[in-house]
N, C-alpha and C positions, 0 to 999 in steps of 0.2 A: 235410525243411525243410516248411513251411507252402506255400513258392512257389521258383521259382530266383529266385536274385541278378539275372540278366539280366532285364530285361522293359521294355524299352525306358521308355516315359512313365507307362507302369502302376503304379499303387503293390501294391508288396509286403508281405505278411504275414508278421511275422520276428517270432516270440515270443522270449522272454528262454530259454526250453531249446534255442529251436532253432540261438542264438547258443553256448548251453557245450556243445550234443551234436555240433554242428557238426566233423565230420573233413576233414582240411586235407590231409590224406594224409600222406605223407612220400614226400624223395625225398635222393638224394646232392647236401650241398648247401643243403638245402634252408634252410625258415626257421628264424629264433632261435623254436622253443618255444614259451620263456618267453612271452616276446615276444607272440605269438601269444593265449596261455591269457591274459596281462592283456589284450591289445584284450580279448582277447571278451568276457572277465570286464567289462570295464570299458563294453562296448557293449551285455550284458544286464542292469546294472544302469543302464545306460543309457533300454535297452527297458522298466523294469519302472518306472520314474520316469516317464515319458512314458506307459504301460500307466495307470500309478497318474492320471494328471494328466485323461489322457484322459477314462477311467471317472470322475474327476468334476464334467467339461465335459456328460457325456450324461450325467449324472444331475439337472445342474443347467439342459438340455436340458428334459427329463422336467419341471421343475418348473416348467420355465415355460410348456410345455403345459398341463399339469392347470391354470395359472394362466388360460390364455387360454380353454380351455374355459369352466373357473369364471363369467368374465365376460361368453362371447358365452352363456351361458344367463342372467347377471342379464338382456343387454340385452333378451335373447326375454321375460323374465316379465315386465319393463317394457315392453316393445310389448305386450303379454296384457294386461296390465291397462289401458295406455292405453284401449284399443282399448272391454273391459269397461266405461270409466269414457263414453266418449264412447256407447256403446249403453245403456246408465243414461237419461244424459241426455237421451234421445230420449223414453223412457218420462216425464218428471217431467212436470207442471205449470209453468207461466209464471214462478212464483217457485223453483222446486227448478232447476230451470233454470238462470237466470241463477246461483243458487251455484253450480252445477255447473260451466256457462261457465268461473267463478272458480276451481274447485277444480280443472279440467284445466288450465286454462294454471297453475296453480302447478304441477301434475304432471308438465305436458311440460317447465316451464321445470328442473323438479328431475332429470328421466329424461334433458334435454337433456347436465345440466350430469353425469350419471350416463356417458350413453352417451360423450361427450367426454373425461373421464376416462380412462374404459375402454381408447376406442381412443388417446389417448395413450398408455396404460400398453400396449396391443396393440404398438403400432408402438417402441417404449423396451424392450419385453422381447424382439422380433421383431428391432431391432437388436445385443439384447445376444447373440441366440440367438446371429446373423450373424458379429458376433466373435469369438466360442465358436468357430466353422466358423472364420473367419479365423486364430483361435488350432493350432486345433488340427490345419489344412491346412502351418501354419509348421511345424509343431510335427515332422511326418513327414516335412516337407521339409528340413528341417536333419539330424535321422535318415538320411534315403537320403542328403544330405550327407559326412555322417560314413561313410556305410558305404560307398559308391560310394570315395571318398578312400580309407582304409583297402584297398579291396582293391585299387583300382591303386597304394598303396603294396606291396602283398604283392604284385603283378603286376611291379611292376619290379624286385624284388629277386630276386625267381625265373628273372625276364630276365639279370639284371645280378651273381649272387652275386659276394658280397665275401668276401676271405678265403681 
């Protein structure tokens, strides 16, 4: 098994294969093997579902990071273009300076709009990443609670066998 089931508040890594292969051992008046096998299969299926969901969430996070990188590169390119436009303005005559100033102001306005849009999108993506992380953590917490509840029930059955 990847880690021990007892781990305090640490997140343990339990795979569907671990669940299917785990040997609870046998003892006189032990577990109802059919119920344990059924539980193990249900738990393994849930782990597989959560693993797939987590993989999808991780793919979305990677995609969001790529988009964020793209927006940062665009912002850098816009800022570099603005610096070049300002240097060019210094070299032209007074008439050209007025035209360059007008173009510069328009470019700054457009650049600021693009930058503002990119920052809003970055903030939105970061919010979505945080939400995806919360969902992933909630799934893991639910899975842990299910596993711990079933372990507690199994322990109770061992301590108080019926029949």
